[in-house]
Backbone as CSV, one residue per row, in Angstrom:
resi,resn,N_x,N_y,N_z,CA_x,CA_y,CA_z,C_x,C_y,C_z
1,MET,123.528,196.240,58.116,124.498,197.012,57.345,125.638,197.436,58.254
2,THR,126.876,197.205,57.844,128.022,197.590,58.640,128.736,198.753,57.997
3,ARG,129.503,199.471,58.807,130.187,200.654,58.305,131.163,200.314,57.192
4,THR,131.694,199.113,57.176,132.666,198.753,56.151,132.029,198.532,54.792
5,SER,130.699,198.571,54.711,130.026,198.224,53.462,130.260,199.217,52.340
6,ILE,130.742,200.438,52.657,130.992,201.385,51.576,132.450,201.821,51.546
7,GLN,133.307,201.090,52.205,134.699,201.505,52.250,135.347,201.551,50.881
8,ASN,134.880,200.728,49.951,135.509,200.674,48.643,134.825,201.534,47.603
9,GLU,133.842,202.334,48.020,133.205,203.225,47.066,134.193,204.312,46.673
10,PRO,134.162,204.786,45.419,135.102,205.815,44.997,134.834,207.127,45.687
11,PRO,135.884,207.870,46.077,135.685,209.156,46.713,135.209,210.186,45.715
12,GLY,134.776,211.325,46.236,134.341,212.396,45.357,135.536,213.140,44.792
13,LYS,135.308,214.322,44.263,136.372,215.088,43.641,137.403,215.500,44.675
14,THR,138.667,215.297,44.368,139.761,215.719,45.218,140.734,216.499,44.360
15,SER,141.729,217.146,45.014,142.713,217.896,44.249,143.603,216.966,43.446
16,ARG,143.734,215.727,43.918,144.558,214.760,43.202,144.000,213.366,43.454
17,THR,143.668,212.651,42.402,143.100,211.316,42.544,144.204,210.305,42.822
18,PRO,144.086,209.516,43.898,145.135,208.537,44.211,145.197,207.441,43.160
19,GLN,146.404,207.103,42.747,146.601,206.096,41.712,147.033,204.753,42.286
20,GLN,147.603,204.762,43.467,148.111,203.539,44.065,147.246,203.123,45.250
21,THR,147.349,201.845,45.593,146.558,201.308,46.701,146.822,202.073,47.987
22,ARG,148.062,202.403,48.229,148.420,203.123,49.447,147.746,204.490,49.495
23,GLY,147.735,205.176,48.357,147.099,206.486,48.300,145.597,206.394,48.484
24,ARG,144.980,205.379,47.870,143.533,205.203,48.027,143.176,204.904,49.476
25,ALA,144.007,204.091,50.132,143.761,203.774,51.540,143.875,205.026,52.401
26,ARG,144.807,205.900,52.051,144.986,207.139,52.810,143.766,208.046,52.649
27,VAL,143.246,208.132,51.426,142.051,208.944,51.187,140.865,208.378,51.962
28,GLU,140.700,207.058,51.943,139.601,206.439,52.687,139.727,206.719,54.180
29,ALA,140.953,206.700,54.694,141.171,206.989,56.113,140.773,208.426,56.437
30,VAL,141.061,209.337,55.522,140.683,210.738,55.718,139.162,210.885,55.719
31,LEU,138.488,210.201,54.797,137.026,210.283,54.746,136.400,209.668,55.994
32,ASP,136.969,208.572,56.474,136.472,207.968,57.712,136.665,208.921,58.889
33,ALA,137.813,209.590,58.918,138.078,210.561,59.981,137.098,211.722,59.902
34,CYS,136.811,212.163,58.697,135.849,213.250,58.498,134.474,212.850,59.021
35,ALA,134.063,211.619,58.742,132.759,211.134,59.208,132.681,211.171,60.729
36,ILE,133.723,210.708,61.391,133.739,210.677,62.856,133.709,212.085,63.434
37,LEU,134.524,212.972,62.878,134.603,214.337,63.401,133.314,215.117,63.146
38,LEU,132.689,214.887,62.004,131.408,215.550,61.742,130.381,215.156,62.792
39,TRP,130.342,213.875,63.127,129.369,213.391,64.098,129.713,213.860,65.511
40,GLU,130.987,213.843,65.858,131.386,214.176,67.225,131.410,215.679,67.492
41,GLU,131.811,216.470,66.481,132.046,217.889,66.730,131.241,218.828,65.832
42,GLY,130.764,218.334,64.699,130.021,219.181,63.774,130.934,219.838,62.755
43,PRO,130.366,220.317,61.651,131.179,220.886,60.573,131.914,222.162,60.963
44,GLY,131.349,222.922,61.896,131.979,224.181,62.284,133.311,224.009,62.981
45,GLU,133.508,222.864,63.618,134.746,222.607,64.353,135.771,221.833,63.528
46,LEU,135.396,221.462,62.324,136.284,220.644,61.497,137.427,221.487,60.943
47,THR,138.648,220.985,61.068,139.819,221.648,60.490,140.688,220.604,59.801
48,MET,141.550,221.065,58.932,142.449,220.148,58.240,143.413,219.491,59.225
49,HIS,143.849,220.226,60.239,144.769,219.651,61.223,144.079,218.549,62.029
50,LYS,142.816,218.749,62.406,142.078,217.707,63.120,141.886,216.480,62.235
51,LEU,141.614,216.709,60.968,141.440,215.598,60.037,142.726,214.785,59.911
52,ALA,143.847,215.484,59.766,145.127,214.788,59.629,145.445,213.977,60.883
53,LYS,145.186,214.566,62.047,145.471,213.866,63.298,144.594,212.635,63.449
54,ARG,143.286,212.763,63.186,142.377,211.629,63.347,142.668,210.545,62.306
55,ALA,143.066,210.944,61.105,143.367,209.975,60.045,144.772,209.397,60.179
56,GLN,145.532,209.924,61.139,146.911,209.480,61.371,147.755,209.620,60.107
57,THR,147.643,210.797,59.512,148.447,211.117,58.342,149.023,212.510,58.517
58,SER,149.992,212.862,57.721,150.605,214.184,57.843,149.724,215.234,57.178
59,ILE,149.864,216.475,57.625,149.092,217.553,57.027,149.475,217.733,55.559
60,GLY,150.744,217.480,55.240,151.185,217.577,53.851,150.527,216.536,52.974
61,SER,150.407,215.324,53.504,149.745,214.252,52.757,148.270,214.576,52.547
62,LEU,147.646,215.163,53.564,146.234,215.535,53.445,146.037,216.563,52.335
63,TYR,146.886,217.596,52.332,146.775,218.625,51.296,147.177,218.100,49.921
64,HIS,147.901,217.013,49.902,148.268,216.402,48.621,147.016,215.949,47.872
65,PHE,145.997,215.510,48.627,144.779,214.998,48.012,143.601,215.966,48.079
66,PHE,143.561,216.810,49.104,142.413,217.695,49.300,142.874,219.133,49.502
67,PRO,142.319,220.078,48.747,142.742,221.475,48.893,142.247,222.133,50.176
68,ASP,141.113,221.671,50.713,140.562,222.260,51.931,139.548,221.295,52.541
69,LYS,139.017,221.671,53.702,138.090,220.774,54.403,136.779,220.597,53.641
70,ASP,136.365,221.616,52.894,135.128,221.488,52.118,135.257,220.394,51.063
71,ALA,136.450,220.262,50.499,136.676,219.207,49.508,136.587,217.832,50.161
72,VAL,137.042,217.728,51.405,136.946,216.458,52.130,135.478,216.126,52.399
73,ILE,134.726,217.121,52.863,133.298,216.912,53.136,132.567,216.508,51.862
74,ASP,132.872,217.185,50.755,132.215,216.848,49.486,132.539,215.417,49.065
75,ALA,133.781,214.997,49.286,134.168,213.629,48.926,133.434,212.610,49.790
76,LEU,133.278,212.920,51.073,132.516,212.031,51.956,131.060,211.963,51.508
77,CYS,130.486,213.114,51.181,129.096,213.141,50.710,128.945,212.352,49.415
78,GLN,129.942,212.446,48.547,129.892,211.695,47.292,129.916,210.197,47.559
79,ARG,130.690,209.784,48.541,130.752,208.366,48.892,129.386,207.877,49.380
80,HIS,128.741,208.676,50.216,127.405,208.312,50.690,126.387,208.352,49.553
81,LEU,126.507,209.337,48.684,125.579,209.460,47.560,125.641,208.227,46.669
82,THR,126.846,207.748,46.414,127.018,206.551,45.590,126.327,205.351,46.226
83,ALA,126.496,205.201,47.534,125.883,204.068,48.232,124.361,204.174,48.235
84,MET,123.829,205.370,48.459,122.378,205.531,48.519,121.743,205.404,47.136
85,ASN,122.469,205.781,46.108,121.976,205.527,44.753,121.859,204.031,44.495
86,GLY,122.743,203.266,45.117,122.662,201.814,45.004,121.383,201.271,45.618
87,ILE,120.966,201.856,46.749,119.702,201.455,47.375,118.541,201.733,46.424
88,THR,118.567,202.911,45.807,117.495,203.285,44.881,117.435,202.332,43.694
89,ARG,118.589,201.938,43.185,118.606,201.001,42.054,118.041,199.641,42.450
90,GLU,118.293,199.217,43.678,117.750,197.935,44.141,116.225,197.971,44.183
91,LEU,115.648,199.118,44.540,114.190,199.234,44.580,113.584,199.100,43.185
92,ASP,114.354,199.462,42.175,113.862,199.343,40.799,113.649,197.889,40.389
93,GLN,114.217,196.962,41.150,114.084,195.545,40.812,112.751,194.958,41.285
94,ILE,112.016,195.697,42.118,110.716,195.219,42.592,109.686,195.435,41.489
95,SER,108.930,194.409,41.159,107.996,194.485,40.035,106.742,195.273,40.393
96,SER,106.040,195.720,39.363,104.783,196.448,39.560,103.771,195.592,40.311
97,ALA,103.694,194.316,39.956,102.748,193.416,40.622,103.071,193.286,42.108
98,GLN,104.338,193.231,42.428,104.728,193.122,43.834,104.312,194.363,44.613
99,TRP,104.531,195.543,44.033,104.143,196.780,44.715,102.631,196.817,44.944
100,ARG,101.856,196.372,43.959,100.394,196.397,44.089,99.907,195.454,45.186
101,ASP,100.584,194.313,45.323,100.117,193.282,46.244,100.595,193.486,47.679
102,MET,101.545,194.366,47.881,102.086,194.567,49.225,101.073,195.239,50.146
103,SER,101.183,194.945,51.433,100.438,195.693,52.437,101.084,197.066,52.590
104,PRO,100.370,198.054,53.137,101.000,199.357,53.383,102.274,199.240,54.224
105,GLN,102.253,198.345,55.191,103.444,198.126,56.018,104.620,197.672,55.153
106,ALA,104.370,196.714,54.276,105.439,196.187,53.428,105.937,197.240,52.442
107,VAL,105.040,198.088,51.960,105.440,199.156,51.038,106.447,200.089,51.708
108,ILE,106.121,200.548,52.907,107.012,201.476,53.604,108.302,200.782,54.019
109,GLU,108.193,199.526,54.440,109.402,198.771,54.785,110.356,198.721,53.591
110,SER,109.793,198.565,52.400,110.620,198.466,51.198,111.127,199.826,50.738
111,LEU,110.241,200.831,50.761,110.590,202.146,50.235,111.511,202.942,51.153
112,ALA,111.293,202.849,52.453,111.967,203.769,53.372,113.002,203.126,54.284
113,ARG,112.735,201.913,54.765,113.632,201.349,55.771,115.085,201.234,55.308
114,PRO,115.376,200.855,54.054,116.793,200.765,53.667,117.555,202.077,53.864
115,TYR,116.885,203.209,53.597,117.537,204.503,53.800,117.717,204.796,55.290
116,PHE,116.708,204.460,56.096,116.815,204.684,57.540,117.923,203.814,58.138
117,GLN,118.025,202.583,57.674,119.090,201.700,58.152,120.461,202.268,57.798
118,TYR,120.540,202.855,56.630,121.811,203.441,56.201,122.203,204.594,57.124
119,VAL,121.253,205.468,57.415,121.528,206.604,58.297,121.850,206.123,59.705
120,ASP,121.197,205.060,60.142,121.477,204.494,61.458,122.914,203.977,61.527
121,THR,123.388,203.398,60.438,124.749,202.871,60.381,125.783,203.985,60.266
122,TYR,125.431,205.036,59.545,126.349,206.156,59.319,125.732,207.432,59.891
123,PRO,125.794,207.628,61.206,125.086,208.755,61.834,125.565,210.122,61.377
124,GLU,126.767,210.199,60.789,127.194,211.495,60.258,126.255,211.983,59.161
125,MET,125.451,211.058,58.608,124.453,211.463,57.622,123.466,212.464,58.213
126,LEU,123.191,212.368,59.514,122.287,213.322,60.160,122.880,214.721,60.143
127,VAL,124.197,214.813,60.316,124.883,216.106,60.245,124.838,216.628,58.813
128,ILE,125.075,215.739,57.866,125.049,216.121,56.456,123.664,216.628,56.063
129,ILE,122.620,215.916,56.506,121.245,216.300,56.169,120.861,217.616,56.830
130,SER,121.127,217.738,58.133,120.677,218.925,58.870,121.421,220.184,58.459
131,ASN,122.631,220.031,57.924,123.417,221.192,57.504,123.478,221.352,55.987
132,SER,122.723,220.502,55.274,122.690,220.543,53.801,124.090,220.473,53.204
133,LEU,124.948,219.665,53.811,126.303,219.514,53.292,126.275,218.699,52.005
134,GLY,127.126,219.057,51.081,127.215,218.316,49.833,126.029,218.485,48.913
135,SER,125.157,219.451,49.207,123.936,219.601,48.408,124.213,220.057,46.980
136,LYS,125.423,220.602,46.753,125.745,221.104,45.419,126.629,220.157,44.613
137,ILE,126.995,219.012,45.203,127.823,218.090,44.435,126.979,217.441,43.343
138,GLU,127.633,217.033,42.296,126.927,216.467,41.149,126.137,215.231,41.560
139,GLY,124.862,215.213,41.232,124.023,214.058,41.513,123.215,214.156,42.785
140,ALA,123.545,215.095,43.678,122.818,215.196,44.950,121.337,215.523,44.750
141,PRO,120.999,216.546,43.946,119.565,216.809,43.727,118.855,215.638,43.049
142,ASP,119.577,214.910,42.200,118.969,213.796,41.475,118.558,212.670,42.413
143,LEU,119.312,212.464,43.495,118.963,211.404,44.440,117.616,211.699,45.082
144,ARG,117.424,212.926,45.529,116.148,213.303,46.143,115.004,213.106,45.153
145,LEU,115.228,213.526,43.915,114.184,213.404,42.900,113.884,211.945,42.576
146,SER,114.914,211.105,42.567,114.693,209.693,42.242,113.940,208.983,43.360
147,ILE,114.217,209.352,44.615,113.475,208.766,45.735,112.012,209.198,45.665
148,LEU,111.790,210.486,45.427,110.423,210.995,45.319,109.697,210.353,44.142
149,ALA,110.403,210.150,43.038,109.799,209.510,41.864,109.374,208.081,42.182
150,ASN,110.151,207.387,43.013,109.767,206.035,43.423,108.471,206.057,44.223
151,TYR,108.333,207.039,45.105,107.101,207.170,45.880,105.910,207.373,44.939
152,GLU,106.082,208.263,43.972,104.997,208.548,43.034,104.650,207.308,42.211
153,LYS,105.668,206.588,41.767,105.434,205.387,40.958,104.641,204.344,41.735
154,VAL,105.048,204.120,42.984,104.388,203.094,43.791,102.951,203.490,44.108
155,LEU,102.735,204.750,44.459,101.375,205.193,44.774,100.478,205.140,43.543
156,GLU,101.025,205.453,42.387,100.229,205.373,41.161,99.853,203.927,40.849
157,LEU,100.757,203.001,41.116,100.453,201.584,40.905,99.348,201.113,41.843
158,ARG,99.338,201.639,43.048,98.372,201.197,44.052,97.047,201.957,43.964
159,MET,97.095,203.194,43.438,95.879,204.008,43.283,95.881,204.630,41.890
160,PRO,95.716,203.824,40.849,95.909,204.284,39.472,94.924,205.347,39.002
161,LYS,93.775,205.458,39.639,92.775,206.432,39.197,92.869,207.752,39.960
162,LEU,93.850,207.860,40.819,94.002,209.073,41.617,94.438,210.236,40.730
163,ASP,93.864,211.404,40.971,94.232,212.610,40.232,95.735,212.859,40.358
164,THR,96.364,213.248,39.253,97.820,213.408,39.231,98.314,214.421,40.254
165,ALA,97.634,215.553,40.355,98.055,216.582,41.303,97.969,216.074,42.740
166,LEU,96.898,215.344,43.052,96.742,214.794,44.394,97.788,213.716,44.655
167,LEU,98.050,212.904,43.643,99.066,211.863,43.769,100.425,212.469,44.115
168,LYS,100.790,213.538,43.429,102.074,214.190,43.686,102.100,214.814,45.081
169,THR,100.962,215.359,45.511,100.892,215.956,46.845,101.074,214.897,47.927
170,ILE,100.383,213.774,47.776,100.490,212.687,48.754,101.917,212.141,48.787
171,SER,102.514,211.989,47.619,103.898,211.509,47.545,104.839,212.470,48.253
172,TYR,104.618,213.756,48.033,105.453,214.785,48.658,105.344,214.724,50.181
173,VAL,104.128,214.587,50.682,103.927,214.516,52.137,104.579,213.257,52.700
174,LEU,104.359,212.126,52.046,104.932,210.865,52.510,106.457,210.945,52.541
175,PHE,107.019,211.527,51.504,108.476,211.681,51.410,109.013,212.560,52.536
176,ASN,108.252,213.593,52.901,108.753,214.573,53.864,108.401,214.263,55.318
177,ILE,107.599,213.240,55.572,107.293,212.880,56.963,108.566,212.685,57.788
178,PRO,109.576,211.973,57.276,110.770,211.772,58.103,111.756,212.934,58.112
179,VAL,111.585,213.906,57.208,112.609,214.937,57.040,112.842,215.737,58.316
180,GLY,111.757,216.188,58.949,111.909,216.979,60.166,112.624,216.217,61.264
181,ALA,112.258,214.945,61.424,112.910,214.125,62.447,114.390,213.936,62.142
182,LEU,114.705,213.670,60.888,116.103,213.465,60.507,116.929,214.723,60.752
183,GLN,116.333,215.880,60.520,117.059,217.131,60.708,117.302,217.450,62.175
184,SER,116.478,216.903,63.067,116.619,217.224,64.491,117.331,216.142,65.295
185,LEU,117.517,214.964,64.726,118.102,213.859,65.487,119.556,214.097,65.860
186,GLN,120.256,214.932,65.103,121.643,215.223,65.444,121.740,215.778,66.862
187,GLU,120.776,216.622,67.234,120.794,217.232,68.558,119.987,216.435,69.576
188,ASN,119.357,215.367,69.132,118.551,214.528,70.028,118.924,213.064,69.811
189,ASN,120.206,212.786,69.958,120.727,211.468,69.613,120.135,210.348,70.460
190,GLN,119.613,210.692,71.646,119.049,209.652,72.514,117.837,208.975,71.884
191,TYR,117.232,209.638,70.891,116.059,209.066,70.226,116.404,208.373,68.908
192,ARG,117.669,208.448,68.512,118.032,208.063,67.144,117.638,206.633,66.790
193,GLU,118.042,205.674,67.598,117.784,204.281,67.241,116.292,203.987,67.142
194,ARG,115.526,204.423,68.133,114.090,204.115,68.119,113.384,204.826,66.967
195,VAL,113.758,206.075,66.723,113.117,206.831,65.643,113.421,206.203,64.287
196,LEU,114.686,205.889,64.038,115.074,205.346,62.739,114.590,203.914,62.535
197,ARG,114.520,203.145,63.608,114.182,201.729,63.474,112.692,201.439,63.624
198,MET,111.946,202.366,64.247,110.541,202.066,64.504,109.591,203.215,64.183
199,GLU,109.793,204.358,64.835,108.756,205.386,64.849,108.499,206.022,63.481
200,LEU,109.547,206.261,62.703,109.331,206.841,61.376,108.528,205.889,60.491
201,ILE,108.833,204.604,60.587,108.081,203.607,59.823,106.619,203.622,60.245
202,HIS,106.369,203.654,61.557,104.992,203.680,62.056,104.229,204.885,61.516
203,ALA,104.861,206.054,61.540,104.200,207.279,61.084,103.875,207.207,59.595
204,MET,104.810,206.709,58.806,104.596,206.634,57.360,103.544,205.587,57.005
205,VAL,103.561,204.456,57.705,102.557,203.414,57.460,101.167,203.935,57.800
206,ALA,101.045,204.627,58.933,99.741,205.158,59.348,99.202,206.135,58.306
207,TYR,100.077,206.983,57.767,99.640,207.940,56.745,99.193,207.212,55.480
208,LEU,99.987,206.245,55.034,99.638,205.521,53.811,98.340,204.738,53.996
209,GLN,98.161,204.110,55.136,96.924,203.371,55.399,95.713,204.303,55.351
210,THR,95.856,205.478,55.941,94.757,206.448,55.954,94.418,206.908,54.541
211,ILE,95.431,207.224,53.763,95.219,207.694,52.391,94.561,206.611,51.544
212,GLU,95.054,205.388,51.650,94.493,204.315,50.827,93.065,203.986,51.250
213,ALA,92.759,204.127,52.531,91.382,203.896,52.989,90.453,204.990,52.470
214,GLN,90.932,206.226,52.469,90.122,207.349,51.991,89.849,207.259,50.497
215,HIS,90.801,206.698,49.759,90.686,206.665,48.301,90.540,205.233,47.792
216,ALA,89.903,204.401,48.592,89.743,202.992,48.222,89.005,202.836,46.895
217,GLY,88.138,203.764,46.577,87.353,203.662,45.351,88.128,203.927,44.083
218,VAL,89.361,204.474,44.225,90.143,204.774,43.026,91.318,203.824,42.881
219,CYS,91.346,202.788,43.696,92.446,201.825,43.613,92.200,200.827,42.486
């Protein structure tokens, strides 16, 4: 996955929606600048003047589209939300039979790795996650719920006789295994590549293997 893969996604709410190609390109440049500054300096250091300078646009042009820095952050979060919803929709194309027949390794590779790859490509996502940025934009809570629902669906397919309450608990734990690591990687960037590309997958696979072995009689 390359950073250019979401350049054409629509931005979030702005004070004025660009109607021309030039205006849309300017908004995209501002969002790209916001992503870089969030990763390099954090949200506390972000200012409209820094955004304008990094985006190579005038402060007047920036305010033409965004009323304040929070609006820029929300638009960036909306762009990421749109892309990650696309990942979730792709998972819906996997059939029930395929989920049942997969090894635990393949299940986690399918369920989790696409999101980890996305965060690896767009490291500002770690800042967004650890600071709960954009959590109030429309659709943000729904993404978390849809990912969790996928976990529940897959586990139910693989362990159909499992008690519903236990199924939801296991899904919740599996979903949250990477959360702590994702929240701390911003300050521990030296571990980012290995954690996102290997260790989180290993931890989730080990948990799923253990659970399925313990409940083999209800599969």
